[in-house]
C-alpha positions as CSV (number, residue, x, y, z in Angstrom):
1,X,-42.2,36.2,-48.8
2,X,-39.2,33.9,-49.4
3,X,-38.7,34.5,-53.1
4,X,-35.1,35.4,-54.0
5,X,-36.4,38.5,-55.7
6,X,-36.0,37.5,-59.3
7,X,-35.0,40.8,-60.7
8,X,-33.5,42.9,-57.9
9,X,-31.5,41.0,-55.4
10,X,-27.9,40.1,-56.2
11,X,-28.9,38.8,-59.6
12,X,-25.6,38.0,-61.2
13,X,-24.0,36.3,-58.2
14,X,-27.1,34.1,-57.8
15,X,-27.1,33.2,-61.5
16,X,-23.4,32.4,-61.3
17,X,-24.0,30.2,-58.2
18,X,-26.5,28.2,-60.2
19,X,-23.6,27.3,-62.6
20,X,-21.4,26.4,-59.6
21,X,-24.1,24.2,-58.2
22,X,-24.4,22.4,-61.5
23,X,-20.7,21.6,-61.4
24,X,-20.8,20.5,-57.7
25,X,-23.9,18.3,-57.5
26,X,-23.8,16.2,-54.3
27,X,-22.9,12.6,-54.9
28,X,-26.0,10.3,-55.2
29,X,-28.4,13.2,-55.5
30,X,-28.6,13.7,-59.2
31,X,-32.3,12.7,-59.5
32,X,-35.2,15.1,-60.0
33,X,-37.2,16.3,-57.1
34,X,-39.1,18.8,-59.2
35,X,-40.0,19.1,-62.9
36,X,-41.2,22.1,-64.8
37,X,-42.5,20.8,-68.1
38,X,-39.5,18.7,-69.4
39,X,-36.8,20.4,-67.2
40,X,-35.8,18.5,-64.1
41,X,-34.5,20.2,-61.0
42,X,-32.3,17.8,-59.0
43,X,-32.0,17.4,-55.2
44,X,-28.2,18.0,-55.5
45,X,-28.8,21.4,-57.3
46,X,-31.2,22.5,-54.6
47,X,-29.0,21.4,-51.8
48,X,-25.8,22.9,-53.3
49,X,-27.4,26.3,-53.8
50,X,-29.1,26.3,-50.4
51,X,-25.7,25.4,-48.8
52,X,-23.8,28.2,-50.6
53,X,-26.4,30.8,-49.8
54,X,-26.4,29.7,-46.2
55,X,-22.6,30.0,-46.0
56,X,-22.7,33.4,-47.7
57,X,-25.2,34.7,-45.2
58,X,-23.8,33.0,-42.0
59,X,-20.2,34.0,-42.6
60,X,-18.8,31.2,-40.5
61,X,-21.6,31.0,-38.0
62,X,-23.7,27.9,-37.6
63,X,-27.1,28.1,-39.5
64,X,-30.1,26.9,-37.5
65,X,-32.0,24.1,-39.1
66,X,-35.1,26.2,-39.6
67,X,-33.2,28.9,-41.3
68,X,-31.5,26.4,-43.6
69,X,-35.0,25.0,-44.4
70,X,-36.2,28.5,-45.4
71,X,-33.2,28.8,-47.7
72,X,-34.1,25.6,-49.3
73,X,-37.7,26.8,-49.9
74,X,-36.4,30.1,-51.3
75,X,-34.0,28.3,-53.7
76,X,-36.8,26.0,-54.9
77,X,-39.2,28.9,-55.5
78,X,-36.5,30.7,-57.4
79,X,-35.5,27.8,-59.6
80,X,-39.1,26.9,-60.4
81,X,-39.9,30.6,-61.1
82,X,-37.0,30.9,-63.4
83,X,-38.1,27.9,-65.5
84,X,-41.6,29.2,-65.7
85,X,-40.4,32.6,-66.9
86,X,-38.1,31.0,-69.5
87,X,-41.1,29.1,-71.0
88,X,-43.2,32.3,-71.1
89,X,-40.3,34.3,-72.5
90,X,-39.9,31.8,-75.3
91,X,-43.6,31.9,-76.0
92,X,-43.7,35.6,-76.2
93,X,-40.4,35.9,-78.1
94,X,-38.9,38.4,-75.7
95,X,-35.3,39.5,-76.6
96,X,-32.6,41.1,-74.4
97,X,-30.8,44.2,-75.6
98,X,-27.2,43.4,-76.6
99,X,-26.2,46.8,-75.2
100,X,-27.7,46.0,-71.8
101,X,-26.2,42.6,-71.7
102,X,-22.7,44.0,-72.4
103,X,-23.2,46.7,-69.8
104,X,-24.3,44.2,-67.1
105,X,-21.5,41.8,-67.8
106,X,-19.0,44.7,-67.6
107,X,-20.4,45.7,-64.2
108,X,-20.1,42.2,-62.9
109,X,-16.6,41.8,-64.2
110,X,-15.6,45.0,-62.5
111,X,-16.1,43.3,-59.2
112,X,-13.1,41.1,-59.9
113,X,-9.4,42.3,-59.8
114,X,-8.9,41.3,-63.5
115,X,-10.4,39.5,-66.5
116,X,-8.1,36.6,-65.7
117,X,-9.5,36.2,-62.1
118,X,-13.0,36.4,-63.5
119,X,-12.3,33.6,-66.0
120,X,-10.8,31.4,-63.3
121,X,-13.9,31.8,-61.2
122,X,-16.0,30.8,-64.3
123,X,-13.8,27.8,-64.9
124,X,-14.1,26.7,-61.2
125,X,-17.9,26.8,-61.5
126,X,-17.9,24.7,-64.7
127,X,-19.2,27.6,-66.7
128,X,-18.0,29.4,-69.9
129,X,-18.2,33.0,-71.1
130,X,-21.0,31.9,-73.4
131,X,-22.9,30.2,-70.6
132,X,-22.5,33.2,-68.4
133,X,-23.7,35.6,-71.1
134,X,-26.8,33.4,-71.7
135,X,-27.6,33.6,-68.0
136,X,-27.4,37.4,-68.1
137,X,-29.6,37.5,-71.2
138,X,-32.2,35.3,-69.5
139,X,-32.2,37.6,-66.4
140,X,-32.8,40.7,-68.5
141,X,-35.6,38.9,-70.4
142,X,-37.2,38.0,-67.1
143,X,-36.9,41.6,-65.9
144,X,-38.7,42.7,-69.1
145,X,-41.5,40.2,-68.7
146,X,-42.1,40.9,-65.0
147,X,-41.9,44.7,-65.5
148,X,-44.9,44.4,-67.9
149,X,-46.9,42.1,-65.7
150,X,-45.9,43.4,-62.3
151,X,-44.5,46.9,-62.6
152,X,-42.1,48.3,-60.0
153,X,-43.9,50.4,-57.3
154,X,-43.7,54.2,-57.5
155,X,-41.6,56.1,-55.0
156,X,-43.5,57.0,-51.8
157,X,-45.2,60.4,-52.1
158,X,-45.1,63.2,-49.4
159,X,-48.8,62.5,-49.0
160,X,-48.3,58.8,-48.3
161,X,-45.4,59.6,-45.8
162,X,-47.6,62.2,-44.0
163,X,-50.5,59.6,-43.8
164,X,-48.2,57.0,-42.3
165,X,-46.9,59.5,-39.8
166,X,-50.4,60.4,-38.7
167,X,-51.2,56.8,-38.1
168,X,-48.0,56.0,-36.2
169,X,-46.7,59.2,-34.5
170,X,-48.1,58.2,-31.2
171,X,-45.8,55.2,-31.1
172,X,-42.5,57.1,-31.3
173,X,-40.5,57.8,-28.2
174,X,-39.3,61.5,-27.8
175,X,-35.9,62.1,-26.3
176,X,-32.6,63.8,-27.0
177,X,-30.8,60.8,-28.4
178,X,-29.7,60.4,-32.0
179,X,-28.3,57.6,-34.1
180,X,-25.9,57.7,-37.1
181,X,-22.6,56.7,-38.5
182,X,-19.1,58.2,-38.4
183,X,-15.9,58.2,-40.3
184,X,-13.2,59.4,-38.0
185,X,-9.5,60.0,-38.4
186,X,-8.1,60.0,-34.8
187,X,-5.5,62.5,-33.7
188,X,-1.9,61.3,-33.5
189,X,0.9,62.6,-31.4
190,X,3.1,65.1,-33.3
191,X,0.8,65.6,-36.2
192,X,1.4,68.7,-38.2
193,X,-1.2,71.2,-39.3
194,X,-0.7,70.0,-42.9
195,X,-1.4,66.4,-42.0
196,X,-4.6,67.4,-40.2
197,X,-5.6,69.5,-43.2
198,X,-5.0,66.5,-45.5
199,X,-7.2,64.4,-43.3
200,X,-10.0,67.0,-43.5
201,X,-9.7,67.1,-47.3
202,X,-10.0,63.3,-47.5
203,X,-13.1,63.4,-45.3
204,X,-14.6,66.0,-47.6
205,X,-13.9,63.7,-50.6
206,X,-15.5,60.7,-48.9
207,X,-18.6,62.7,-48.1
208,X,-18.8,63.9,-51.7
209,X,-18.6,60.2,-52.9
210,X,-21.6,59.3,-50.7
211,X,-23.6,62.4,-51.8
212,X,-22.9,61.5,-55.4
213,X,-24.0,57.9,-54.8
214,X,-20.6,56.6,-55.8
215,X,-20.2,54.7,-52.6
216,X,-22.2,54.0,-49.4
217,X,-21.2,55.6,-46.1
218,X,-20.9,52.2,-44.5
219,X,-18.5,50.9,-47.2
220,X,-16.2,54.0,-46.8
221,X,-16.4,53.8,-43.0
222,X,-15.3,50.2,-43.1
223,X,-12.4,51.0,-45.4
224,X,-11.1,54.2,-44.0
225,X,-12.3,55.0,-40.5
226,X,-9.9,54.7,-37.5
227,X,-12.8,53.4,-35.4
228,X,-11.7,49.9,-34.4
229,X,-15.3,48.5,-34.9
230,X,-15.9,50.2,-38.3
231,X,-15.0,47.1,-40.4
232,X,-17.8,45.2,-38.6
233,X,-20.3,48.0,-38.1
234,X,-19.8,50.4,-41.0
235,X,-19.2,53.2,-38.4
236,X,-22.7,52.8,-37.0
237,X,-23.3,54.7,-33.7
238,X,-26.6,53.6,-32.1
239,X,-28.7,55.9,-29.8
240,X,-26.4,58.3,-27.9
241,X,-26.6,61.8,-26.6
242,X,-24.8,64.3,-28.9
243,X,-23.2,66.3,-26.0
244,X,-21.3,63.1,-25.0
245,X,-19.0,63.9,-28.0
246,X,-18.5,67.5,-27.0
247,X,-19.9,70.9,-28.0
248,X,-18.1,71.0,-31.4
249,X,-20.0,67.8,-32.3
250,X,-23.3,69.3,-31.1
251,X,-22.7,72.4,-33.2
252,X,-21.6,70.4,-36.2
253,X,-24.8,68.4,-36.4
254,X,-27.2,71.0,-35.2
255,X,-28.7,71.8,-38.6
256,X,-28.6,68.2,-40.0
257,X,-31.8,66.5,-41.2
258,X,-32.1,62.7,-41.1
259,X,-30.1,61.4,-44.0
260,X,-27.7,64.4,-44.2
261,X,-23.9,64.2,-43.8
262,X,-22.1,66.8,-41.8
263,X,-19.2,69.0,-42.8
264,X,-15.9,68.0,-41.1
265,X,-16.1,68.2,-37.3
266,X,-13.1,68.5,-35.0
267,X,-13.6,66.6,-31.7
268,X,-11.3,65.7,-28.8
269,X,-10.6,62.4,-30.6
270,X,-9.8,63.7,-34.0
271,X,-11.6,64.9,-37.2
272,X,-14.8,63.2,-38.5
273,X,-17.8,63.3,-40.6
274,X,-21.2,62.1,-39.4
275,X,-24.3,60.9,-41.1
276,X,-27.5,61.3,-39.1
277,X,-29.9,58.4,-39.4
278,X,-32.3,58.9,-36.5
279,X,-33.4,61.9,-34.4
280,X,-36.0,61.3,-31.7
281,X,-37.5,64.8,-31.5
282,X,-41.1,63.8,-32.4
283,X,-41.1,66.0,-35.5
284,X,-42.3,64.3,-38.8
285,X,-39.3,65.7,-40.7
286,X,-36.9,63.7,-38.6
287,X,-38.7,60.4,-39.4
288,X,-39.4,60.9,-43.1
289,X,-36.2,59.0,-44.1
290,X,-37.3,56.0,-42.0
291,X,-41.0,56.2,-43.2
292,X,-39.8,56.3,-46.8
293,X,-37.8,53.2,-46.3
294,X,-40.7,51.4,-44.5
295,X,-43.1,52.3,-47.4
296,X,-40.6,51.1,-50.0
297,X,-40.2,47.7,-48.2
298,X,-43.9,47.3,-47.9
299,X,-44.4,48.1,-51.6
300,X,-41.7,45.6,-52.6
301,X,-43.2,42.9,-50.4
302,X,-46.6,43.5,-52.1
303,X,-44.8,43.3,-55.5
304,X,-43.2,40.0,-54.5
305,X,-46.6,38.6,-53.6
306,X,-47.9,39.8,-57.0
307,X,-45.0,38.0,-58.7
308,X,-45.9,34.8,-56.8
309,X,-49.5,35.1,-58.0
310,X,-48.3,35.6,-61.5
311,X,-46.0,32.5,-61.3
312,X,-49.0,30.5,-59.9
313,X,-50.9,31.6,-63.0
314,X,-48.1,30.5,-65.3
315,X,-48.0,27.1,-63.5
316,X,-51.6,26.6,-64.7
317,X,-50.2,26.8,-68.3
318,X,-47.0,25.0,-67.8
319,X,-46.9,21.7,-65.8
320,X,-45.0,21.8,-62.5
321,X,-44.5,18.6,-60.6
322,X,-43.1,18.2,-57.0
323,X,-41.8,14.7,-56.8
324,X,-40.5,14.7,-53.2
325,X,-42.4,16.0,-50.1
326,X,-39.1,17.1,-48.5
327,X,-38.6,19.4,-51.5
328,X,-42.1,20.7,-51.7
329,X,-42.3,24.2,-50.1
330,X,-45.4,25.3,-48.2
331,X,-47.4,27.4,-50.6
332,X,-45.2,26.0,-53.5
333,X,-45.4,27.8,-56.8
334,X,-48.1,25.9,-58.8
335,X,-48.8,23.7,-55.7
336,X,-52.2,22.8,-54.3
337,X,-54.0,25.6,-52.5
């Protein structure tokens, strides 16, 4: 499923990018390649959004032609879907809560150093505060409509997790390796007992932030860990033998379940905390975290398919025209079956 997840995946940045694309339409491409009722979607808008999304994902690497094409299809599906939802929202008279709009805008602005920086970004995109607010309102209205038509899936139950395990337990490899992530403060020559104690206190504080869902382990590892690769990996340590880090480490993780974070562990390298993400012991308890994630992904994929089916139904009510074969995705929303 290539939809850009209308209500759950980086909503505000995507909406803001749409404003940027409007201000940066590629020369000579301001003609419609798609129409939804009376609203035209230009080639320039599609290309600009696809290019920006590609640059955002590639981070300086070259994007293969096939991957860029998939981004184009995703952008088109998203833009067509948004227009169909707008029409149905207007028909049903759905309103967005002012309180929720204000809260969402506040959250988005908090990602910028200051209000002035945020306003400069808006200005660069050719948007205004009023335009941005309208986009946020539209997104909340879309959420409300889709939640009624295609509700979010329930969390996986213990029974579902156990059933998945029974079907797949024969596929797991059993060995002594584990995987996880670390935040480590390495020992330095001449360190005092107080300095080491301060490091331990800081690690305890970082662990508390993750446990309280105030930050992700990967974010904190990238920001604070002395591991030279942490900025790239988020502190990830793929399959390794625990005793390779010494007996203090083995003792420190001995009672951890997958998903748990250790207390502060002192190793030959320094002091650290460790989050266990994989334990290959063949016991269902060690795989529950992974199974839960797999079931959530499957449920979301099914929901996205249901959203696509709902949009296809809307396209029978509101006219969708694809005017250029190069901008007509396979299985296009409202397209021929």
